[in-house]
N, C-alpha and C positions, 0 to 999 in steps of 0.2 A: 183633759179632765171634763167631766160632764157638766151640764148646766147647773146641777145642784151643788157643785163644788165639793166640799168635804162632807156635806150632810148625808149623802148616801152611804158613806163609810161609817159615820157615826150611827146611823140607823141599823146597819147590818151588824155592827159590833154589839149594839144594845140588844137586838133580837137574839144574837148568838149567846150572849151571857144570860139573858132571861131564860132561854131554852135550856142551857146547861144547868142553871140554878133549879129549874123545875125538875129536871131529871135527878139531880143529886139530893135535893131537899125533900122530895115527896116520897111517901111510902106506898101511895096508891098507884097501882099498875096503869090505870087509865090516864092518870095525871102524868105519869112518866112518858107514856106514848104521845100525849099532847106536847110535852116538853121536847121530845125528839122531833116532832113535826115543826115546832117553832124554830128549833135549831136548823133543821133542814131548809126551811123557808129562808132563813138568813143566808145560808150558803147559796141558794138560788139567786137571791138579791145581789150577793157579791159577784157572782159570775156574770149576771146581766149588766151590772155596773162596769165590769171590766170590758165587756163587749161593746159598750156604747162609745161612740166618738162624736163629740160636739160638731155639728155641721155635716156629719157623714150621712150619705144616702144609703138606702137599702142595697144589698149586693146584686143589683140588676144593672147591666150595662145600659147606659143612657148617654145621650149627647151632652157634653158640657160638664159632666160629673167627673170629678177627679178624686174625691174622697169617699171611701166606702166604709161602712161599719162591718165588723167581723161577724159573720153569721154562726161561727162554730160554737160560741158559748150558748147561744139561744137554742141550737139544736141539741146540745148536751143537756140543757135544762129540761127540754121536752122529754128526753129519755129518763132523766132523773125523777121527773114528776111521776111518770108511769111506775117506776121502781118504788118510789116513795108511797104511792097509793097502795100498791100490792103489799109492801112491807107493813104498812099500817093495818091493812085488812087482816094479815096473818097475825099480827100482834094482838089485835082486838079479838080475833077468833080464839087465840090461846088464852086470853084473859077470860073469855066466857067459859072455856073449858076448866080453867083453874077455879072460877067461881062455882061451877057446878060440882066439881070434885071436892073442893075444900071448904066451900061456903064463905070465902072471903077473898078479896083482892088486895088486902093490905099486907105488905111485906112482913111487918112485925108479927101478924097473926100466923102467916105461913111459916115463919121461922120457929114460932112456938110449937107448931104442929109437927115439924120435922127438924129437930136440932142438928141433924147432920149437914144441913145446908149452910 
């Protein structure tokens, strides 16, 4: 287990629940996107916590080192960050188009304009 003990797990669960609450409770599309980013950050934190080994060295062969940290979670997180930035950009671009087309980014207003949704 990491040097933080159980606190890293408490932090990522708190961030995950805060992000989920932001997505569920808000009717503003930008706030929903921010909530998804908070949720995504908590998942990053979780994976990085799983990849950390207390006393482990980086995955480079060195004399006298017998314990190495797993590099795979960190590599996966780098890819996930790129995908997350792209997804956020697309979501914000769609939000701008919705604002231009309908004049609002509040879900309640959008539902009133088109009751078939």
